[in-house]
C-alpha positions as CSV (number, residue, x, y, z in Angstrom):
1,M,18.0,30.3,51.7
2,M,15.3,28.8,54.0
3,W,15.9,25.3,52.1
4,K,19.6,25.5,52.9
5,R,19.1,26.5,56.5
6,F,16.6,23.6,57.1
7,L,19.3,21.4,55.6
8,S,21.9,22.6,58.0
9,E,19.6,22.1,61.0
10,N,18.1,18.7,60.1
11,P,20.5,15.9,61.6
12,S,19.2,13.3,59.0
13,P,19.1,14.7,55.4
14,L,18.1,11.5,54.1
15,C,14.6,11.9,55.0
16,L,14.2,15.0,52.9
17,L,14.7,12.8,49.8
18,E,11.0,11.7,50.3
19,S,9.6,15.2,49.5
20,C,12.3,16.4,47.1
21,K,11.5,16.7,43.4
22,I,14.1,19.0,42.1
23,F,17.5,17.8,40.8
24,K,19.4,20.9,42.3
25,Q,17.8,20.4,45.7
26,G,18.7,16.7,45.6
27,L,22.5,17.6,44.8
28,Q,22.2,19.9,47.8
29,I,20.9,16.9,50.0
30,H,23.8,14.7,48.5
31,A,26.2,17.4,49.5
32,Q,24.7,17.3,53.2
33,I,25.1,13.6,53.2
34,I,28.6,13.8,52.3
35,V,29.3,16.6,54.9
36,N,27.6,14.4,57.5
37,G,29.8,11.4,56.7
38,L,27.1,9.2,55.4
39,H,28.0,8.8,51.9
40,H,29.9,5.4,52.5
41,Q,26.8,3.7,53.9
42,I,25.2,1.3,51.6
43,F,22.0,2.5,52.8
44,S,22.6,6.0,52.0
45,R,24.0,5.2,48.4
46,S,20.9,3.1,47.7
47,R,18.7,5.9,48.6
48,L,20.7,8.5,46.6
49,I,20.8,6.2,43.3
50,S,16.9,5.5,43.9
51,F,16.1,9.0,44.1
52,F,18.3,10.5,41.1
53,S,17.5,7.5,38.7
54,L,13.7,7.8,39.2
55,L,13.6,11.7,39.4
56,G,12.5,11.6,35.6
57,S,15.3,13.8,34.1
58,K,18.5,13.1,32.2
59,D,20.5,14.9,34.7
60,G,19.3,13.0,37.7
61,L,19.7,9.7,35.7
62,D,23.3,10.6,34.8
63,H,24.2,11.5,38.2
64,S,22.8,8.2,39.5
65,R,24.9,6.4,37.0
66,H,27.9,8.2,38.3
67,L,27.2,7.2,41.9
68,F,26.5,3.7,40.8
69,S,29.9,3.4,38.9
70,Q,31.8,4.3,41.9
71,I,30.5,1.0,43.9
72,D,32.7,-1.8,43.6
73,C,30.1,-4.6,44.2
74,P,26.5,-3.0,43.8
75,N,23.6,-5.0,45.4
76,L,20.6,-6.3,43.3
77,F,18.5,-3.5,44.7
78,M,20.9,-1.1,43.2
79,W,21.1,-2.9,39.7
80,N,17.2,-2.9,39.7
81,T,17.0,0.6,40.5
82,M,19.2,1.6,37.7
83,I,17.5,-0.8,35.3
84,R,14.2,0.7,36.3
85,G,15.5,4.3,35.8
86,Y,16.5,3.6,32.2
87,S,13.1,1.7,31.5
88,R,11.4,4.9,32.0
89,S,14.1,7.1,30.1
90,D,14.8,8.0,26.6
91,G,17.5,5.3,26.3
92,P,15.7,2.1,27.3
93,R,18.4,-0.1,25.4
94,E,20.7,1.0,28.4
95,A,18.6,-1.2,30.6
96,I,19.7,-4.2,28.8
97,V,23.3,-3.1,28.8
98,L,23.3,-3.0,32.4
99,Y,21.4,-6.4,32.7
100,T,24.1,-8.0,30.5
101,S,26.9,-6.4,32.8
102,M,25.1,-7.7,35.8
103,I,24.8,-11.2,34.5
104,A,28.4,-11.1,33.3
105,K,29.6,-10.2,36.6
106,G,27.7,-13.1,38.3
107,I,27.5,-11.4,41.6
108,E,23.7,-12.0,42.4
109,P,21.2,-13.4,40.0
110,P,18.1,-11.3,38.7
111,N,15.1,-11.6,40.9
112,N,11.1,-11.1,40.1
113,F,11.8,-7.3,40.4
114,T,14.3,-7.3,37.7
115,F,12.4,-8.7,34.7
116,P,9.4,-6.6,34.9
117,F,11.7,-3.3,34.5
118,L,13.7,-5.1,31.9
119,L,10.8,-6.2,29.7
120,N,9.2,-2.6,30.0
121,S,12.5,-1.5,28.4
122,C,12.4,-4.1,25.6
123,A,8.7,-3.1,24.8
124,R,10.0,0.4,23.8
125,L,12.6,-0.8,21.5
126,S,12.4,-1.0,17.4
127,S,12.9,-4.9,17.7
128,L,11.2,-7.7,19.5
129,E,14.5,-9.8,19.5
130,P,16.0,-8.3,22.8
131,G,12.7,-9.1,24.4
132,Q,12.5,-12.6,23.3
133,E,16.0,-13.2,24.9
134,V,15.1,-11.7,27.9
135,H,11.9,-14.0,27.9
136,S,14.3,-17.1,27.7
137,H,16.1,-15.7,30.9
138,V,12.8,-15.5,32.6
139,I,12.2,-19.2,32.1
140,K,15.7,-20.1,32.9
141,H,15.4,-18.5,36.3
142,G,12.1,-19.7,37.0
143,F,10.0,-16.6,37.1
144,E,7.4,-17.2,34.3
145,S,4.9,-17.9,36.7
146,D,5.4,-14.8,38.8
147,L,2.3,-12.4,38.1
148,F,4.1,-9.3,37.7
149,V,6.6,-10.8,35.3
150,R,3.9,-12.5,33.3
151,N,2.1,-9.2,32.9
152,A,5.2,-7.6,31.5
153,L,5.6,-10.2,29.1
154,I,1.9,-9.9,28.0
155,H,2.6,-6.1,27.6
156,L,5.8,-7.0,25.5
157,Y,4.1,-9.0,23.0
158,S,1.0,-6.8,22.9
159,V,3.0,-4.0,21.9
160,F,4.7,-5.7,19.2
161,G,1.4,-7.0,17.8
162,N,1.8,-10.6,18.8
163,L,-1.5,-11.1,20.3
164,N,-1.7,-14.7,19.9
165,L,1.4,-15.1,22.2
166,A,0.1,-12.7,24.5
167,R,-3.3,-14.4,24.9
168,T,-1.5,-17.8,25.4
169,L,0.4,-16.3,28.4
170,F,-2.5,-15.0,29.6
171,D,-4.7,-18.1,29.3
172,E,-1.8,-19.9,31.0
173,S,-1.6,-17.6,34.0
174,L,-2.5,-19.4,37.2
175,V,-3.2,-16.2,38.7
176,R,-4.5,-13.0,36.9
177,D,-5.0,-9.3,38.2
178,I,-6.8,-6.4,36.8
179,V,-3.3,-5.3,35.2
180,S,-3.6,-8.7,33.3
181,Y,-6.9,-7.9,31.8
182,N,-6.4,-4.3,31.1
183,T,-2.9,-4.9,29.3
184,L,-4.6,-7.6,27.0
185,I,-7.7,-5.5,26.3
186,K,-5.5,-2.5,25.4
187,G,-3.4,-4.7,23.2
188,Y,-6.4,-5.8,21.2
189,A,-7.6,-2.2,20.7
190,E,-4.2,-1.2,19.4
191,V,-3.9,-4.0,16.8
192,N,-7.6,-3.3,15.6
193,K,-9.1,-6.3,17.1
194,P,-11.9,-4.4,19.2
195,E,-14.3,-7.4,19.1
196,Y,-11.6,-9.5,21.1
197,A,-11.3,-6.6,23.6
198,L,-14.8,-6.5,24.4
199,C,-15.3,-10.3,24.8
200,L,-12.3,-10.4,27.2
201,F,-14.1,-7.6,29.2
202,G,-17.3,-9.7,29.2
203,E,-15.3,-12.6,30.5
204,M,-14.0,-10.6,33.4
205,H,-17.4,-8.8,34.2
206,N,-19.1,-12.3,34.1
207,A,-16.6,-13.9,36.2
208,G,-17.4,-11.4,39.0
209,V,-13.9,-11.7,40.7
210,L,-12.2,-8.6,39.5
211,L,-13.7,-5.0,39.3
212,P,-12.8,-2.7,36.6
213,D,-10.6,0.3,37.2
214,E,-9.8,3.4,35.5
215,Y,-7.4,1.9,33.1
216,T,-10.0,-0.7,32.1
217,F,-12.3,1.7,31.1
218,V,-9.9,4.0,29.4
219,A,-8.9,1.0,27.1
220,L,-12.6,0.0,26.7
221,F,-13.2,3.7,25.5
222,S,-10.4,3.3,23.0
223,V,-12.0,0.0,21.7
224,C,-15.1,2.0,21.0
225,S,-13.3,4.6,19.0
226,V,-11.8,1.7,16.9
227,L,-15.3,0.5,16.3
228,N,-16.8,3.7,15.8
229,E,-19.7,2.5,17.9
230,P,-21.0,5.5,20.1
231,N,-23.8,3.3,21.3
232,I,-21.5,0.9,23.0
233,G,-19.6,3.7,24.3
234,K,-22.6,5.0,26.1
235,Q,-23.2,1.6,27.8
236,I,-19.6,1.6,29.0
237,H,-20.0,5.3,30.1
238,S,-22.7,4.3,32.3
239,L,-20.7,1.4,33.8
240,V,-18.0,3.9,35.0
241,Y,-20.5,5.5,37.1
242,K,-21.6,2.3,38.5
243,N,-18.2,1.0,39.2
244,L,-16.0,4.1,40.2
245,S,-16.5,7.0,42.3
246,H,-15.1,10.9,42.2
247,I,-15.4,10.6,38.2
248,D,-15.4,14.4,38.0
249,Y,-12.0,14.6,39.3
250,N,-10.4,11.8,37.3
251,L,-8.8,13.9,34.5
252,L,-7.5,10.6,32.8
253,L,-10.8,8.9,32.5
254,K,-12.6,12.1,31.4
255,S,-10.4,12.7,28.9
256,A,-10.7,9.2,27.6
257,I,-14.4,9.7,27.4
258,V,-14.2,13.2,25.6
259,D,-11.7,11.3,23.1
260,M,-14.2,8.4,22.4
261,Y,-17.1,10.7,21.7
262,A,-15.0,13.0,19.6
263,K,-13.6,10.1,17.6
264,C,-17.1,8.8,17.2
265,G,-18.1,12.3,15.6
266,L,-20.5,13.2,18.6
267,M,-19.0,16.6,19.0
268,K,-21.9,18.1,21.1
269,I,-21.4,15.4,23.6
270,A,-17.7,15.7,23.7
271,E,-17.7,19.5,24.1
272,R,-20.3,19.2,26.8
273,L,-18.0,16.7,28.7
274,F,-15.1,18.7,27.8
275,N,-16.4,21.7,29.5
276,T,-17.4,19.8,32.7
277,I,-13.6,18.8,33.3
278,R,-13.2,20.8,36.6
279,T,-9.6,20.6,37.1
280,S,-7.0,22.0,34.5
281,K,-7.9,20.3,31.2
282,S,-5.0,18.0,30.1
283,T,-3.4,18.4,26.7
284,A,-5.0,15.0,25.8
285,A,-8.5,16.4,26.3
286,W,-7.6,19.4,24.1
287,S,-6.0,17.2,21.5
288,S,-9.1,15.1,21.2
289,M,-11.3,18.0,20.7
290,V,-9.2,19.5,18.1
291,S,-8.9,16.0,16.4
292,G,-12.8,15.6,16.6
293,Y,-13.5,18.9,15.1
294,A,-10.8,18.4,12.2
295,G,-12.2,15.0,11.6
296,S,-15.8,16.4,11.2
297,G,-14.8,18.8,8.7
298,E,-14.9,21.8,10.9
299,I,-11.6,22.9,10.5
300,E,-11.9,26.5,11.6
301,A,-13.2,25.3,14.9
302,A,-10.3,23.0,15.5
303,R,-7.8,25.6,14.7
304,R,-9.7,28.0,17.1
305,L,-9.4,25.5,19.9
306,F,-5.6,24.8,18.9
307,N,-4.9,28.4,19.1
308,Q,-6.5,28.6,22.8
309,M,-4.0,25.8,23.9
310,D,-1.5,27.0,26.4
311,N,0.6,23.9,26.2
312,R,1.0,21.8,23.2
313,D,2.7,18.6,22.8
314,V,3.3,16.4,19.6
315,I,-0.2,14.8,19.9
316,S,-1.9,18.4,19.6
317,W,0.4,19.4,16.8
318,T,-0.4,16.2,15.1
319,A,-4.2,16.5,15.6
320,M,-4.4,19.7,13.7
321,I,-1.6,18.8,11.0
322,S,-3.7,15.6,10.2
323,G,-7.0,17.7,10.4
324,Y,-5.4,20.0,7.6
325,S,-4.1,17.0,5.5
326,Q,-7.4,15.2,5.6
327,A,-9.3,18.3,4.5
328,G,-7.1,18.6,1.5
329,Q,-5.7,21.8,3.0
330,C,-2.1,20.4,2.6
331,S,-0.4,23.8,2.3
332,A,-1.5,24.6,5.8
333,A,-0.4,21.4,7.1
334,L,3.0,21.8,5.8
335,E,3.2,25.3,7.1
336,L,2.0,24.1,10.7
337,F,4.3,21.4,10.5
338,K,7.2,23.8,9.9
339,E,5.9,26.0,12.7
340,M,5.9,22.9,15.2
341,E,9.5,22.1,14.1
342,G,10.3,25.7,14.9
343,S,9.0,25.4,18.4
344,G,11.3,22.6,19.2
345,I,8.6,19.8,19.2
346,K,10.0,16.6,17.4
347,P,7.6,14.8,15.3
348,D,6.7,11.3,16.0
349,E,5.7,8.4,13.6
350,V,1.8,9.6,13.4
351,T,3.0,13.3,12.6
352,L,5.2,12.0,9.9
353,V,2.5,9.8,8.2
354,A,0.2,13.0,8.1
355,V,3.1,15.2,6.7
356,F,4.2,12.7,4.1
357,S,0.5,12.4,3.1
358,A,0.4,16.3,2.5
359,C,3.8,15.9,0.6
360,A,2.4,13.6,-1.7
361,R,-0.6,15.2,-2.4
362,L,1.4,18.6,-3.2
363,G,4.3,16.9,-4.6
364,A,6.7,18.4,-2.1
365,L,9.6,16.0,-3.1
366,H,12.4,17.9,-1.4
367,L,10.6,18.4,2.0
368,G,9.6,14.9,1.8
369,K,13.1,13.6,1.3
370,R,14.5,15.9,4.1
371,L,12.1,14.4,6.4
372,Y,12.9,11.0,5.5
373,H,16.7,11.5,5.9
374,Q,16.2,13.6,9.2
375,Y,14.0,11.4,11.1
376,I,13.5,7.9,9.6
377,E,16.9,6.7,8.6
378,N,17.6,6.0,12.4
379,G,15.6,2.8,12.5
380,I,11.9,3.8,12.8
381,L,11.1,2.8,9.4
382,N,11.7,-0.9,9.8
383,R,9.2,-1.1,12.6
384,N,6.4,1.1,11.8
385,T,4.9,-0.4,8.4
386,I,2.5,2.3,8.3
387,L,5.1,4.9,8.1
388,T,7.0,2.8,5.6
389,A,4.0,2.6,3.4
390,A,3.5,6.3,3.8
391,V,7.1,7.1,2.7
392,I,7.0,4.8,-0.4
393,D,3.5,6.5,-1.4
394,M,5.2,9.9,-1.0
395,F,8.3,9.3,-3.0
396,A,6.0,7.5,-5.8
397,K,3.4,10.6,-5.8
398,C,6.2,13.1,-5.7
399,G,7.5,11.5,-9.0
400,S,10.8,9.7,-7.7
401,I,9.5,6.1,-8.3
402,D,13.1,5.0,-8.2
403,S,13.6,6.1,-4.6
404,A,10.1,4.5,-3.8
405,L,11.3,1.1,-5.2
406,N,14.8,1.3,-3.4
407,I,13.0,1.6,-0.1
408,F,10.5,-1.0,-0.8
409,H,13.4,-3.4,-1.6
410,G,15.2,-2.4,1.6
411,V,12.3,-3.3,3.7
412,P,12.8,-6.8,5.5
413,E,10.7,-9.4,4.0
414,N,9.0,-10.3,7.5
415,M,8.0,-6.4,7.7
416,K,6.4,-6.2,4.2
417,T,2.8,-5.9,4.8
418,G,-0.3,-5.6,2.6
419,S,-0.2,-1.8,3.1
420,V,3.3,-1.7,2.0
421,F,2.7,-4.0,-1.1
422,N,-0.3,-1.7,-2.0
423,S,1.6,1.5,-1.8
424,M,4.4,0.2,-4.2
425,I,1.8,-1.3,-6.6
426,S,-0.3,1.8,-6.7
427,G,2.8,4.1,-7.2
428,L,4.1,1.9,-10.1
429,A,0.5,2.0,-11.7
430,Q,0.5,5.8,-11.7
431,H,3.7,5.9,-13.5
432,G,2.8,3.4,-16.2
433,L,5.2,0.7,-15.0
434,G,2.6,-2.1,-15.3
435,E,5.0,-5.0,-15.7
436,T,7.0,-4.0,-12.5
437,A,3.5,-3.5,-10.8
438,L,2.4,-7.2,-11.6
439,K,5.8,-8.3,-10.5
440,V,5.5,-6.9,-7.1
441,F,1.8,-8.4,-7.0
442,R,3.2,-11.9,-7.8
443,E,5.8,-11.3,-5.0
444,L,3.1,-10.4,-2.5
445,T,1.0,-13.8,-3.3
446,S,4.4,-15.6,-3.0
447,T,4.9,-14.4,0.6
448,G,1.6,-15.9,1.5
449,L,-0.3,-12.6,1.8
450,K,-3.7,-12.2,0.4
451,P,-4.2,-9.3,-2.1
452,D,-7.2,-7.1,-0.8
453,E,-9.6,-4.7,-2.6
454,V,-6.9,-2.0,-2.8
455,T,-4.1,-4.5,-4.1
456,F,-6.4,-5.4,-7.2
457,V,-7.3,-1.7,-7.8
458,G,-3.7,-0.9,-7.9
459,A,-2.8,-4.0,-10.3
460,L,-5.8,-3.2,-12.5
461,C,-4.8,0.4,-12.9
462,A,-1.2,-0.8,-13.7
463,C,-2.5,-2.7,-16.4
464,S,-4.7,0.3,-17.8
465,H,-1.8,2.7,-17.8
466,S,0.5,0.1,-19.6
467,G,-1.7,-1.3,-22.0
468,L,-1.6,-4.8,-20.6
469,V,-5.2,-5.8,-21.7
470,D,-5.0,-9.4,-21.5
471,E,-3.2,-9.4,-18.2
472,G,-5.9,-7.1,-16.8
473,K,-8.7,-9.3,-18.2
474,K,-7.0,-12.4,-16.6
475,L,-6.3,-10.5,-13.2
476,F,-10.3,-9.3,-13.1
477,D,-11.4,-12.8,-14.2
478,S,-9.3,-14.4,-11.2
479,M,-11.4,-12.5,-8.8
480,F,-14.6,-14.5,-9.7
481,N,-12.7,-17.8,-9.1
482,A,-11.0,-19.9,-6.1
483,F,-7.7,-17.9,-7.2
484,G,-9.4,-14.5,-6.4
485,F,-8.4,-14.6,-2.9
486,G,-11.9,-14.1,-1.6
487,V,-12.1,-10.4,-3.0
488,K,-15.2,-9.7,-4.6
489,P,-15.1,-7.0,-7.5
490,G,-16.6,-3.8,-6.4
491,M,-17.3,-0.5,-8.0
492,E,-13.6,0.6,-8.4
493,H,-12.5,-2.8,-10.0
494,Y,-15.3,-2.6,-12.4
495,G,-14.2,1.1,-13.1
496,C,-10.6,0.0,-13.8
497,M,-11.8,-2.6,-16.1
498,V,-13.7,-0.2,-18.2
499,D,-10.9,2.3,-18.4
500,L,-8.7,-0.3,-19.4
501,L,-10.9,-1.6,-22.2
502,G,-12.0,1.9,-23.4
503,R,-8.4,3.2,-23.6
504,Y,-7.6,0.6,-26.2
505,G,-10.5,0.9,-28.0
506,C,-12.8,-2.0,-27.0
507,L,-15.7,0.3,-26.3
508,E,-18.4,-2.2,-27.0
509,E,-17.0,-4.8,-24.6
510,A,-16.5,-1.8,-22.0
511,Y,-20.2,-0.7,-22.6
512,D,-21.2,-4.4,-22.3
513,L,-19.3,-4.7,-18.8
514,V,-21.0,-1.6,-17.5
515,Q,-24.5,-3.2,-18.5
516,K,-23.8,-6.3,-16.7
517,M,-22.4,-4.9,-13.4
518,P,-24.3,-6.2,-10.4
519,F,-24.9,-2.7,-9.4
520,A,-25.6,0.8,-11.0
521,A,-22.4,2.3,-12.4
522,N,-21.3,5.6,-10.7
523,S,-20.1,8.7,-12.5
524,V,-16.5,7.8,-12.4
525,I,-17.1,4.7,-14.5
526,W,-19.5,6.7,-17.1
527,R,-16.7,9.4,-16.9
528,A,-14.0,6.8,-17.9
529,L,-16.3,5.5,-20.8
530,L,-17.1,9.0,-22.1
531,S,-13.4,9.8,-22.1
532,A,-12.5,6.7,-24.1
533,C,-15.4,7.4,-26.6
534,R,-13.9,10.9,-26.9
535,T,-10.6,9.6,-27.8
536,H,-11.9,6.9,-30.1
537,G,-14.5,9.0,-31.8
538,N,-17.3,6.9,-30.8
539,V,-20.1,9.4,-30.6
540,E,-22.9,6.9,-30.2
541,I,-21.8,5.3,-26.9
542,G,-20.3,8.6,-25.8
543,E,-23.6,10.4,-25.8
544,I,-25.2,7.9,-23.8
545,A,-22.5,8.0,-21.2
546,G,-22.6,11.8,-21.3
547,Q,-26.3,11.8,-20.8
548,K,-25.8,9.3,-17.7
549,L,-23.1,11.8,-16.5
550,L,-25.4,14.9,-16.6
551,E,-28.2,12.9,-14.7
552,M,-25.8,12.0,-11.9
553,E,-23.8,15.4,-11.6
554,A,-25.7,17.9,-13.4
555,S,-23.9,20.7,-11.6
556,H,-20.3,19.5,-12.5
557,G,-18.7,21.7,-15.1
558,A,-16.2,19.1,-16.0
559,R,-18.8,16.7,-17.5
560,Y,-20.1,19.4,-19.9
561,V,-16.7,20.2,-21.0
562,L,-15.9,16.4,-21.6
563,L,-19.2,15.8,-23.7
564,S,-18.6,19.3,-25.6
565,N,-15.1,18.4,-26.6
566,M,-16.1,15.0,-28.0
567,L,-18.8,16.5,-29.9
568,A,-16.7,19.1,-31.4
569,D,-13.9,16.5,-32.2
570,A,-16.5,14.6,-34.2
571,N,-17.6,17.9,-36.1
572,Q,-20.9,18.0,-34.5
573,W,-20.6,21.6,-33.7
574,E,-24.3,22.3,-33.2
575,E,-24.5,19.6,-30.5
576,A,-21.1,20.9,-28.9
577,G,-22.8,24.1,-28.8
578,Q,-25.9,23.0,-27.0
579,A,-23.7,21.3,-24.4
580,R,-21.8,24.6,-23.7
581,K,-25.1,26.5,-23.7
582,A,-26.5,24.2,-21.1
583,M,-23.5,24.6,-19.1
584,E,-23.9,28.6,-19.2
585,D,-27.8,28.7,-18.6
586,N,-27.2,26.7,-15.4
587,G,-24.3,29.0,-14.4
588,I,-22.1,26.0,-14.2
589,R,-18.2,26.9,-14.6
590,K,-15.4,24.7,-15.3
591,P,-13.3,23.9,-12.3
592,P,-10.4,26.3,-12.2
593,G,-7.0,24.8,-12.9
594,W,-4.1,24.9,-10.6
595,S,-0.4,23.7,-10.5
596,Y,2.3,23.3,-8.1
597,I,6.0,23.4,-8.4
598,E,8.5,22.8,-5.6
599,L,12.0,24.3,-5.5
600,I,15.1,22.6,-4.1
601,N,14.6,24.7,-0.9
602,G,11.2,23.2,-0.1
603,T,9.2,26.3,-1.0
604,L,6.1,25.5,-2.9
605,H,4.4,27.8,-5.6
606,R,1.2,27.6,-6.7
607,F,-0.2,28.8,-10.2
608,L,-3.9,29.5,-11.4
609,A,-4.5,29.5,-15.0
610,S,-4.1,33.1,-16.6
611,D,-3.1,34.5,-13.0
612,K,-0.6,37.3,-12.9
613,S,-0.5,37.9,-9.3
614,H,2.7,35.6,-8.7
615,P,5.7,37.8,-7.3
616,H,7.7,36.8,-10.2
617,G,4.8,37.3,-12.8
618,K,6.8,39.7,-14.9
619,E,9.9,37.2,-15.3
620,I,7.2,34.4,-16.0
621,E,5.7,36.5,-18.7
622,V,9.0,37.1,-20.5
623,M,9.9,33.5,-20.2
624,L,6.5,32.4,-21.6
625,K,7.3,34.6,-24.6
626,D,10.5,33.0,-25.0
627,M,8.9,29.7,-24.8
628,A,6.6,30.8,-27.7
629,M,9.1,31.9,-29.8
630,R,11.3,28.7,-29.5
631,L,8.1,26.4,-29.8
632,K,7.2,28.4,-32.9
633,S,10.4,27.9,-34.6
634,A,10.1,24.1,-33.7
635,G,6.9,24.0,-35.9
636,Y,4.5,24.0,-32.8
637,V,0.9,25.2,-33.4
638,P,-1.4,25.9,-30.5
639,N,-4.3,23.3,-30.2
640,T,-7.2,25.6,-29.3
641,A,-10.0,23.1,-30.0
642,Q,-10.8,22.6,-26.3
643,V,-11.2,26.5,-25.6
644,M,-14.6,27.0,-24.5
645,F,-15.1,30.5,-25.0
646,D,-16.6,32.4,-28.1
647,I,-13.4,34.4,-28.9
648,D,-11.2,34.6,-32.0
649,E,-8.3,32.4,-32.7
650,E,-5.5,34.7,-31.4
651,E,-7.3,35.1,-28.1
652,K,-7.6,31.2,-27.9
653,E,-4.0,30.9,-28.3
654,T,-3.4,33.3,-25.5
655,V,-5.6,31.5,-23.4
656,V,-4.1,27.9,-23.8
657,S,-0.5,29.5,-23.3
658,C,-1.5,30.8,-19.8
659,H,-2.6,27.3,-18.4
660,S,-1.5,26.7,-15.0
661,E,1.0,24.1,-16.0
662,K,2.6,26.2,-18.5
663,L,3.1,29.1,-16.0
664,A,4.6,26.6,-13.5
665,L,6.9,25.1,-16.3
666,A,8.1,28.8,-17.2
667,F,8.9,29.4,-13.4
668,G,10.8,26.0,-13.3
669,L,12.9,26.9,-16.3
670,M,14.0,29.9,-14.7
671,Y,14.5,28.9,-10.9
672,C,15.2,25.0,-11.2
673,S,18.9,24.3,-11.7
674,P,19.6,22.8,-15.2
675,T,20.5,19.2,-13.9
676,E,17.3,19.1,-11.8
677,I,13.9,17.5,-12.9
678,I,11.1,20.0,-13.2
679,R,8.4,18.6,-11.2
680,I,4.6,19.8,-11.6
681,V,1.4,18.7,-9.7
682,K,-1.8,19.6,-11.6
683,N,-5.3,19.3,-10.2
684,L,-6.8,18.6,-13.6
685,R,-6.0,16.3,-16.4
686,I,-3.3,17.9,-18.6
687,C,-4.8,19.3,-22.0
688,I,-3.6,18.1,-25.5
689,D,-2.0,21.4,-26.2
690,C,-0.1,21.5,-22.9
691,H,0.8,18.0,-23.5
692,K,2.5,18.7,-26.8
693,A,4.1,21.7,-25.8
694,F,5.7,19.8,-22.8
695,K,7.3,17.2,-25.1
696,L,8.7,20.1,-27.4
697,V,10.1,22.0,-24.3
698,S,11.8,19.0,-23.1
699,H,13.7,18.6,-26.2
700,I,14.4,22.3,-26.9
701,Y,15.5,23.4,-23.4
702,G,17.1,19.9,-22.8
703,R,15.2,19.6,-19.6
704,E,13.6,16.6,-18.0
705,I,10.0,17.6,-16.9
706,T,7.6,15.5,-14.8
707,V,3.7,16.3,-14.6
708,R,1.4,14.5,-12.2
709,D,-2.1,15.2,-13.4
710,T,-5.3,13.4,-12.2
711,I,-4.7,10.5,-14.4
712,R,-1.1,9.5,-14.2
713,F,2.4,10.7,-14.4
714,H,3.9,12.0,-17.6
715,H,7.7,11.9,-17.8
716,F,8.8,14.2,-20.8
717,R,12.4,13.6,-22.0
718,N,14.1,14.3,-25.2
719,G,10.7,15.3,-26.9
720,S,8.6,12.3,-25.9
721,C,6.3,11.4,-23.0
722,S,6.2,8.3,-21.1
723,C,2.5,7.7,-21.4
724,M,3.1,7.4,-25.4
725,D,0.5,10.1,-26.0
726,F,-2.2,8.2,-24.4
727,W,-3.8,9.2,-21.1
């Protein structure tokens, strides 16, 4: 009421727009302007359009557009104001539509205020092409040398990762201000070129013409985070106090400092600075602390801080979700993501990368599919190659390799980066599609991209899982010559070769390679060799590998199990018993087996070996009996050779019948529709007995079953497996 009375008593309501910040109050002022007969004046209309377009709300921008549309011949100020408003809105493309309309009408040419707003709009689009067209207009109208326009161009090309052109524009500038330097420094940090950013800051500092401001230091702290160099960060931190005043009240800067120390893992310093923020702590500062604790493995501390937050934005939710995902707590990550969606917060690309990673690890295909269709098919995928790689990885690891291939083939050639190729090659390798993986490898090299360490690991694994021994040897040998693309074989590459040679019986050659390695073999390599020796019955080399493993990982139960099983297979019962006794004497237990299965509604169900606590436990037990009866009729005899316990044969059969993957399979047979693939993810290698049973079940029940274990994918169809019984 007081506001309305003041309006009625004020002879010039236009002046009230300066202090007004609320849409409804703005409408009241607009009404008063109409009552006073001022609404026909160009000045009044310009002030109203400026106020509503820059209010920062959709309602305000829509109202300003309505006012703008009622003017027959808007002046350039009005056009620029509307373009500026849309450049800051959720619809930046509309700024380009307005500019195109302005040019088409030909009433007034654009000026040096038009282009910065327009270029900032282009920087928020999914494609660089509109920005390049605007750049040509900048040149046409003679504004390329204007400082503000040039800074906007540097920003545009930096956002799209074209730092070479951004640097050229910077170097050719006759005049540079602090914004020019800040924009390029930030650009280098965002494309992972921190050394260039520090060199540019050094140039500016040594020239002594410009003094850094808070935005300079915010960008530099981001650089230190990328470098993971807290010592450089501390030096820059000291420069802040030398160059700026009132630091304690600068929330943006203090949040950036907290973020730098948190990302560098110095949580005690980060927490001390966080607690000294005198004003209300920003959501960014809270998020940095949550992310820092999560990244340091202190998930409980991260969650406590997260729970204390009054206001959470997409960054803070993503920090906690990523923390869970990176810590292997993928179920918690997905549950928190669903809670985030329920709160009305929409994920961004970073969120989706973390969630797709969690889906991939759990085999949550239905959830991953839903997210892909809901959030990505609107064009984000084509711009963000990291997200593209994450989607391909998710589909591949969830067993839908055809979907992964379709997405890969749909990516424009100029958007296929090394990470996109690597995700596809690794996915194909895990499914045993070696020929296709090598075809994708050749496609990568034909585009001019250089394969990196990850590429070679994926390609060598593909050879290993597909029996491509000669191709694998050639690929490995190529790393030592001029055609190896400058990639020096590391531990993983040697491990892939040992696995490849061992799988196909070349045990002497594999052992010889281990002995000739330029560094000591790790436990993964010795385990691959031991596994191959067990498969091919080479006890001599197997005992050497087993002894090395026990020396390296004396407390790891799986090593004892593998060695004991190899000796048992060779009828060396006394030695096998000694391995088991050593395991028992040291109090070492075999890692518990668990399996996940996802239903079509996106719910995940986890099963532990011999666990009867599942809500559908009784139905599962009935289905297991039905499976056992049908399997027995088909001639199935349980393989109990790997059961470690000293119990009778009947009890051993009960143990193998309750492996986690069999519980998951029984559940899937009941609750997955008859036409649906039953997809299971297991944390251990599938045992011989379960593998044999799954082949028969696929034939008896007429179901397609996919199992992802720690080695590879097994696609069971019509009584056979894609691994050809070798894994």
